[in-house]
C-alpha positions as CSV (number, residue, x, y, z in Angstrom):
1,M,197.0,250.8,264.4
2,F,195.2,251.1,260.7
3,K,194.6,255.0,260.9
4,E,198.4,255.3,262.1
5,R,199.7,253.3,258.9
6,L,197.4,254.5,256.8
7,K,198.4,258.1,257.3
8,S,202.4,257.5,257.3
9,L,202.0,254.7,253.9
10,R,200.2,257.2,252.3
11,A,203.0,260.1,253.4
12,E,206.4,257.4,252.0
13,K,204.3,257.5,249.0
14,N,204.1,261.2,248.7
15,L,200.3,260.9,248.4
16,T,197.9,263.6,249.7
17,Q,194.2,262.4,250.8
18,T,192.8,264.0,247.8
19,Q,195.4,261.7,245.2
20,L,194.6,258.3,247.0
21,A,191.1,259.0,246.4
22,E,191.2,259.1,243.2
23,K,193.4,255.6,243.0
24,L,190.6,254.2,244.7
25,N,187.7,256.0,243.5
26,T,186.3,257.0,246.2
27,T,186.2,260.7,248.3
28,Q,189.0,262.9,250.2
29,R,186.6,263.5,253.1
30,K,186.3,259.4,253.2
31,I,190.4,259.0,253.7
32,S,190.1,261.9,256.0
33,Y,188.0,259.9,257.7
34,W,189.3,256.8,258.2
35,E,192.4,258.7,259.2
36,N,191.1,260.0,261.9
37,G,189.4,256.9,262.9
38,V,185.8,258.3,262.0
39,T,185.3,255.5,260.0
40,E,186.5,251.8,258.4
41,P,187.2,250.8,255.0
42,S,185.5,248.0,254.3
43,L,187.1,244.5,253.1
44,A,187.1,245.5,249.1
45,D,188.8,249.5,250.4
46,L,191.2,247.6,253.4
47,M,192.7,245.1,249.7
48,S,192.9,248.1,247.2
49,I,194.9,250.3,250.5
50,S,197.5,247.6,250.6
51,E,197.3,247.2,246.7
52,I,198.5,250.8,246.1
53,L,200.6,251.3,248.8
54,E,202.5,247.9,248.4
55,V,201.8,246.5,251.8
56,S,200.1,243.5,253.3
57,L,196.4,243.8,255.0
58,D,198.1,242.2,258.7
59,F,200.6,245.1,258.3
60,L,198.1,247.6,257.1
61,L,195.2,246.6,259.9
62,G,199.2,246.6,262.3
63,K,198.7,242.5,262.9
64,T,202.8,242.7,261.7
65,D,205.7,245.3,261.9
66,Y,206.7,244.2,258.2
């Protein structure tokens, strides 16, 4: 669920993987890995992602639909 939500929310914010990576101070490759389910982000990265994409951690992780 996380990988789908990340990709969808990133697109809704009109951010490329590279732009999101810059905001997170990471690499585009890492964003790609997350979106393809190859790896999962750390808790610190999850918190930053939720702040940047303006959603709760529960929503980002698929625990809630709001």
